[in-house]
C-alpha positions in Angstrom: -3.1 -42.5 -18.1 -6.7 -42.9 -19.0 -9.1 -40.6 -17.2 -11.1 -43.6 -16.0 -8.1 -44.8 -14.1 -7.3 -41.3 -12.8 -10.9 -41.0 -11.4 -11.1 -44.6 -10.1 -13.1 -44.6 -6.8 -13.7 -40.8 -7.1 -17.2 -39.2 -7.2 -17.6 -36.7 -10.0 -20.2 -35.2 -12.4 -19.6 -35.1 -16.2 -22.5 -35.7 -18.6 -20.2 -35.9 -21.7 -17.3 -37.9 -20.1 -14.7 -39.1 -22.6 -12.1 -41.6 -21.5 -9.1 -39.6 -22.9 -5.5 -40.0 -22.1 -3.7 -37.4 -20.0 0.0 -37.0 -19.5 0.0 -34.9 -16.3 -2.1 -33.0 -13.8 -1.4 -29.3 -13.2 -3.0 -26.8 -10.8 -1.1 -23.7 -12.0 -2.2 -22.4 -15.4 1.4 -21.6 -16.2 2.2 -25.3 -16.3 -0.7 -26.2 -18.6 0.1 -27.8 -21.9 -1.3 -30.2 -24.4 -2.2 -33.5 -22.7 -2.6 -32.0 -19.2 -5.6 -31.8 -17.0 -6.0 -28.4 -15.2 -7.3 -28.5 -11.6 -8.9 -25.2 -10.5 -8.0 -24.9 -6.8 -9.7 -22.3 -4.6 -7.3 -20.6 -2.3 -7.4 -17.9 0.3 -6.2 -15.2 -2.1 -7.0 -16.6 -5.6 -9.4 -18.9 -7.4 -8.1 -21.3 -10.0 -11.3 -21.1 -11.9 -10.3 -17.5 -13.0 -7.3 -19.1 -14.8 -9.1 -21.9 -16.6 -9.2 -19.9 -19.9 -5.4 -19.3 -19.6 -4.8 -23.0 -19.2 -7.0 -23.7 -22.2 -5.0 -21.3 -24.4 -1.8 -23.1 -23.3 -3.2 -26.5 -24.5 -5.2 -28.0 -21.6 -8.5 -29.6 -22.7 -9.5 -31.5 -19.5 -10.6 -29.4 -16.5 -11.5 -30.4 -12.9 -13.8 -27.7 -11.5 -16.2 -27.0 -8.6 -18.3 -24.4 -10.5 -19.2 -23.4 -14.0 -16.6 -21.8 -16.2 -17.1 -20.5 -19.7 -14.8 -22.6 -22.0 -14.9 -23.7 -25.7 -16.9 -26.7 -26.6 -13.9 -29.1 -27.0 -13.1 -28.6 -23.3 -14.0 -31.6 -21.1 -15.2 -30.3 -17.8 -15.4 -32.6 -14.8 -17.2 -31.3 -11.7 -16.7 -32.1 -8.0 -17.6 -30.5 -4.7 -14.0 -29.8 -3.7 -11.2 -29.7 -6.2 -8.5 -29.7 -3.6 -9.9 -32.8 -1.9 -10.3 -34.5 -5.3 -6.8 -33.6 -6.3 -5.4 -35.6 -3.5 -7.2 -38.8 -4.6 -6.6 -38.5 -8.3 -2.9 -37.7 -7.6 -2.7 -41.0 -5.6 -4.3 -42.8 -8.6 -2.1 -41.0 -11.1 1.1 -42.0 -9.3 -0.2 -45.6 -8.5 -0.3 -45.1 -4.8 3.3 -45.1 -3.8 2.3 -45.1 -0.1 1.5 -48.8 -0.6 5.2 -49.4 -1.5 6.9 -47.2 1.1 6.4 -46.5 4.8 5.1 -42.9 5.2 6.0 -41.4 8.6 4.1 -38.1 9.4 5.4 -35.7 12.0 3.2 -32.9 13.3 3.3 -30.3 16.1 3.9 -26.6 16.5 7.7 -27.0 16.8 10.2 -29.7 15.9 8.7 -31.0 12.7 11.7 -30.1 10.5 14.3 -31.3 13.0 12.5 -34.6 13.8 12.0 -35.5 10.2 15.6 -34.8 9.2 17.0 -36.5 12.3 14.8 -39.5 11.7 15.7 -39.7 8.0 19.4 -39.6 8.9 19.0 -42.3 11.5 17.1 -44.6 9.1 19.5 -44.1 6.3 22.5 -44.7 8.5 20.9 -47.9 9.9 20.4 -49.3 6.4 16.8 -48.3 5.8 16.9 -46.1 2.7 14.7 -43.1 3.4 13.7 -39.6 2.2 12.3 -36.5 3.7 9.7 -33.9 2.6 9.2 -30.6 4.4 10.1 -27.0 5.0 13.6 -27.2 3.6 12.7 -29.3 0.6 12.8 -33.0 -0.3 15.9 -35.0 0.1 16.4 -38.7 -1.0 18.9 -40.9 -2.8 21.5 -38.0 -2.8 19.0 -35.7 -4.6 17.5 -32.4 -3.4 14.2 -31.1 -4.8 12.9 -27.7 -3.5 9.3 -27.5 -2.3 6.8 -24.9 -1.5 5.1 -24.9 1.9 5.9 -27.1 4.9 3.5 -29.7 3.6 3.4 -29.4 -0.3 0.2 -29.8 -2.3 -1.1 -33.4 -2.5 0.1 -33.8 -6.2 3.7 -32.8 -5.2 3.7 -35.2 -2.2 2.4 -38.1 -4.3 5.0 -37.4 -7.1 7.8 -37.2 -4.6 6.7 -40.4 -2.9 6.7 -42.1 -6.3 10.2 -40.9 -7.0 11.4 -42.1 -3.6 9.7 -45.5 -4.1 11.2 -45.9 -7.5 14.6 -45.0 -6.1 14.4 -47.9 -3.6 13.4 -45.9 -0.5 11.7 -47.9 2.2 10.5 -44.9 4.2 9.5 -41.3 3.8 9.5 -38.8 6.7 7.0 -36.0 6.0 6.3 -32.8 7.9 2.5 -32.6 8.3 1.2 -29.1 9.1 -2.3 -28.3 10.3 -2.9 -26.3 7.2 -1.7 -29.2 5.1 -4.3 -31.4 6.8 -7.0 -28.8 6.5 -6.3 -28.3 2.8 -6.4 -32.0 2.0 -2.8 -32.3 1.1 -2.3 -35.6 2.8 -5.7 -37.1 2.1 -5.6 -40.6 0.9 -2.1 -41.3 2.3 -1.8 -44.4 4.4 0.6 -43.3 7.2 2.5 -46.2 8.8 3.4 -44.0 11.8 2.3 -40.5 13.0 4.4 -38.5 15.5 3.2 -35.6 17.7 5.9 -33.2 19.1 4.1 -30.4 20.9 1.3 -27.8 20.6 1.2 -24.1 21.4 -0.8 -21.2 19.9 0.5 -20.4 16.4 -0.8 -20.0 12.8 -4.0 -18.4 14.1 -5.6 -15.6 12.1 -5.3 -14.5 8.4 -5.6 -17.3 5.9 -4.7 -20.0 8.4 -6.9 -20.9 11.4 -9.7 -19.0 13.0 -8.9 -20.1 16.6 -6.6 -22.3 18.7 -9.5 -24.8 18.9 -9.6 -25.1 15.1 -5.8 -25.3 14.9 -5.7 -28.2 17.5 -8.6 -29.9 15.7 -6.7 -30.3 12.5 -3.6 -31.5 14.3 -5.7 -34.4 15.7 -6.8 -35.5 12.3 -3.4 -37.0 11.4 -3.8 -39.6 14.1 -7.0 -40.8 12.4 -4.9 -41.6 9.2 -2.2 -43.7 10.7 -1.5 -47.3 11.8 0.5 -46.4 14.9 1.1 -43.2 16.8 3.9 -41.8 18.9 3.4 -38.9 21.4 5.4 -36.5 23.5 3.9 -37.4 26.9 5.1 -34.2 28.4 2.8 -32.1 26.3 -0.8 -32.1 27.7 -2.4 -32.2 24.3 -1.1 -35.7 23.9 -3.7 -37.0 26.3 -6.5 -35.3 24.4 -5.5 -37.0 21.1 -5.0 -40.4 22.8 -8.6 -40.3 24.0 -9.9 -40.1 20.5 -7.8 -42.7 18.7 -8.0 -46.5 18.5 -4.6 -47.3 17.0 -1.6 -48.6 19.0 0.6 -45.9 20.4 3.9 -45.2 22.3 5.1 -42.3 24.3 8.4 -40.4 25.0 9.2 -38.1 27.9 11.8 -36.3 29.9 9.8 -35.6 33.0 7.9 -38.9 33.6 7.7 -42.6 32.9 7.2 -43.4 29.2 8.1 -46.0 26.6 11.1 -43.9 25.8 12.6 -41.4 28.2 15.8 -39.4 28.8 17.8 -38.2 31.8 21.3 -37.1 32.6 21.0 -34.3 30.1 24.1 -32.1 29.8 25.4 -29.4 27.4 28.5 -30.4 25.5 30.9 -28.0 23.7 34.3 -28.8 22.3 36.3 -27.4 19.4 34.3 -29.4 16.9 31.1 -30.2 18.8 28.2 -28.0 20.0 25.3 -30.0 21.3 23.8 -32.0 24.1 24.5 -35.4 25.7 21.9 -37.6 27.4 20.9 -41.1 28.4 17.9 -42.6 26.8 16.0 -45.5 28.3 13.8 -48.1 26.6 12.5 -51.5 27.6 15.9 -52.8 26.5 17.9 -50.7 28.9 19.8 -47.4 29.0 22.1 -46.0 26.4 24.3 -42.9 26.4 23.9 -40.7 23.3 24.6 -37.2 22.0 23.4 -34.9 19.2 25.1 -32.0 17.6 22.1 -29.7 18.2 22.1 -27.5 21.3 19.1 -27.1 23.6 17.0 -29.1 26.0 14.3 -29.4 23.3 16.7 -31.2 21.0 16.5 -34.2 23.4 12.7 -34.3 22.8 13.4 -34.3 19.0 16.0 -37.1 19.5 13.5 -39.2 21.5 10.9 -38.9 18.8 13.4 -40.2 16.3 14.5 -43.0 18.6 10.9 -44.0 19.1 10.4 -44.5 15.4 13.7 -46.2 14.9 12.8 -48.8 17.6 9.7 -49.6 15.5 12.2 -51.0 13.0 14.0 -53.0 15.7 17.2 -51.1 15.1 20.0 -51.8 17.6 20.8 -49.0 20.1 24.4 -48.8 19.1 23.4 -48.0 15.5 20.9 -45.4 16.6 23.5 -43.7 18.8 26.0 -43.6 16.0 23.4 -42.2 13.6 22.2 -39.5 16.1 25.7 -38.1 16.2 25.7 -37.6 12.5 22.2 -36.0 12.3 22.1 -32.4 11.0 19.4 -30.1 9.8 20.5 -27.4 7.4 19.8 -23.9 8.9 18.4 -25.2 12.2 20.8 -24.6 15.0 23.5 -25.6 12.6 27.1 -25.4 13.8 29.3 -24.5 10.8 32.5 -26.6 10.7 34.9 -23.7 10.2 37.8 -24.6 12.4 37.8 -21.3 14.3 38.2 -20.7 18.0 34.7 -19.4 18.1 31.4 -21.0 17.2 29.4 -20.0 14.1 25.7 -21.1 14.1 23.1 -20.6 11.4 19.5 -20.7 12.4 16.2 -20.0 10.7 14.9 -18.0 13.8 13.0 -15.0 12.3 10.9 -13.5 15.1 11.2 -12.3 18.7 10.1 -15.6 20.3 12.6 -17.7 18.2 15.4 -15.2 18.8 14.8 -15.4 22.5 14.8 -19.2 22.4 18.0 -19.6 20.3 20.0 -17.0 22.3 18.9 -18.4 25.7 19.9 -21.9 24.4 23.4 -21.0 23.4 23.9 -18.9 26.5 23.7 -22.1 28.6 27.1 -23.0 27.1 30.5 -21.6 28.1 30.9 -18.4 26.0 32.4 -15.0 25.9 30.3 -12.7 23.7 27.1 -13.4 21.7 27.2 -11.7 18.3 23.9 -11.7 16.3 23.6 -11.1 12.6 20.0 -10.5 11.5 17.4 -8.3 9.6 13.7 -8.4 9.2 11.3 -8.9 6.3 9.8 -5.9 4.5 6.2 -4.9 3.5 4.8 -6.4 6.7 5.5 -7.6 10.3 6.6 -4.3 11.8 6.0 -5.8 15.3 8.6 -8.4 14.5 11.3 -5.7 14.1 10.4 -4.4 17.6 10.6 -7.9 19.1 13.9 -8.7 17.4 15.5 -5.4 18.4 14.4 -5.6 22.1 15.5 -9.3 22.5 18.9 -8.7 20.9 19.4 -5.4 22.6 18.9 -7.1 25.9 20.6 -10.5 25.4 23.2 -10.1 22.6 26.6 -8.4 23.1 26.6 -7.1 19.5 23.8 -6.8 16.9 25.0 -6.6 13.3 21.7 -5.5 11.7 21.4 -6.2 8.0 19.0 -7.2 5.2 16.6 -10.1 5.2 13.8 -10.1 2.6 13.1 -6.3 2.3 10.6 -6.6 -0.5 9.8 -3.1 -1.7 10.9 -1.4 1.5 14.2 0.3 1.9 16.4 -2.2 3.8 18.3 0.6 5.4 15.1 2.0 6.9 14.1 -1.4 8.2 17.6 -1.7 9.8 17.3 1.7 11.4 13.9 0.7 12.8 15.3 -2.4 14.4 18.3 -0.4 15.7 15.9 2.0 17.5 14.7 -0.9 19.7 18.2 -2.3 20.3 19.1 1.2 21.6 16.1 1.1 24.0 17.7 -1.9 25.7 21.1 -0.2 25.7 22.5 -2.8 23.2 25.5 -2.3 20.9 24.9 -2.5 17.2 26.2 -1.8 13.7 24.2 -1.5 10.5 25.6 -3.1 7.4 22.9 -3.4 4.7 24.7 -5.9 2.5 24.2 -9.2 4.2 27.4 -10.9 3.0 29.4 -7.9 4.3 27.5 -8.0 7.5 28.3 -11.7 8.0 32.0 -11.1 7.2 32.1 -8.2 9.6 30.7 -10.3 12.5 33.2 -13.1 11.8 36.0 -10.6 11.7 34.9 -9.2 15.1 34.6 -12.7 16.8 37.2 -13.6 19.3 38.1 -16.9 21.2 35.0 -18.3 22.9 32.5 -16.1 21.2 29.3 -17.4 19.6 28.2 -15.9 16.2 24.5 -16.4 15.5 23.5 -15.8 11.9 19.7 -15.6 12.1 16.7 -15.4 9.8 17.6 -17.1 6.5 18.6 -20.6 7.7 18.4 -23.0 4.7 17.1 -20.4 2.2 19.1 -19.4 -0.8 17.3 -16.3 -2.0 16.5 -12.8 -0.9 13.2 -11.1 -2.0 14.1 -7.6 -3.1 11.8 -5.3 -5.1 9.9 -8.2 -6.6 13.0 -10.1 -7.6 14.4 -13.3 -6.1 18.2 -12.6 -5.7 20.5 -15.5 -4.9 22.0 -15.4 -1.4 23.1 -18.0 1.2 24.3 -17.5 4.7 26.3 -20.8 4.3 28.0 -19.5 1.2 28.8 -16.2 2.9 30.4 -18.0 5.9 32.4 -20.3 3.6 33.6 -17.4 1.4 34.9 -15.6 4.5 37.0 -18.5 5.7 38.2 -19.3 2.1 39.4 -15.7 1.9 41.1 -16.0 5.3 43.2 -19.0 4.3 
């Protein structure tokens, strides 16, 4: 594409501008090659300007910069105030604005983004509206899976994925929109057809994220200034604050009070092949009984968010109900279909708060013992080990303590540290460093009516060990055990 088209409607400074052709846009110098334009992004821990020379040596001759860099004379340097902001707009131009061809549905909130986007994507696909999803566990569309980095990927990646989805015939894309993603301009220039708010609580504060809760909440609000219609969880007080500042049409969902979409008669359901919740949802069209294979009261909120968007497409309730039953999110309260007399659930929970939530949720169901398999990351987050150990020591019947992502730490020492806090609560535990062996041990210990929770990795397929990424999957470990047991 000619640079003049890439920079259409974009402000820039370049005294010696040449309308050359570029084949791609890159923001990692490792991906630079002949025909690419290198964008120097300034991050919390690194500055892309420091890698411009490396990109030149690999063949890049066009550079998007926000400050002077020493490069050979044949380098074409284009200057802007903020390269990250400009990347969003030139990526939209480069991929011919796919958001004009596909409905982009953004979901934001402290919790629920992954579940709502996947639940909604399943519902839309099941109801004949071909859709894709982009978020924490990657991008899924048209039977394809593409791994992603970050809850909300860089703007270039989002535009590229939207283009692939549009070209594959998708009519909608469900995107997790994080506050950091908004702050870092990753969704700039995207025309959201609908924005959904799930909830807000203190999180992502400190370090390279947000300076305060006020700043965190400020960026959450900005999504609702980029959309044509908004949907809010009325039971979260922050909804009222956002609603005061927007001018677009909106709808609400609630469990506790009147709303456009509400739910009651909520009950836990557990059978040999189902572990979830049933409820009745109400719309202006009437009441409908539904169920979802995801445990927990909060799962009803996620379902209501999905229902609210589905009704924007005038989908019949019977189709929505059928689709909700099929909705699954890999590694999020995911019941494994293993045909055993006990339940096996894989969940991404990886700190004390999320451990507490998932254990309390499953304890509401008829059960015998709760067996937890988990570890903790290395090189940081020592407080996390204490929280995990104390929660499981108090609430689980057996902790099988193993390896998560130990990094450069000794995984056995991490496990012993966790075990010391399990002991403080009088909990029973066993340390098995090899995670596959730990999963297999827990499954071999499980009896009728038990619930085995495998926590921490969720959808992930690697472990980070001494600087290496080693393949590992909780799903594969579970399947291997039952294959061996046949």
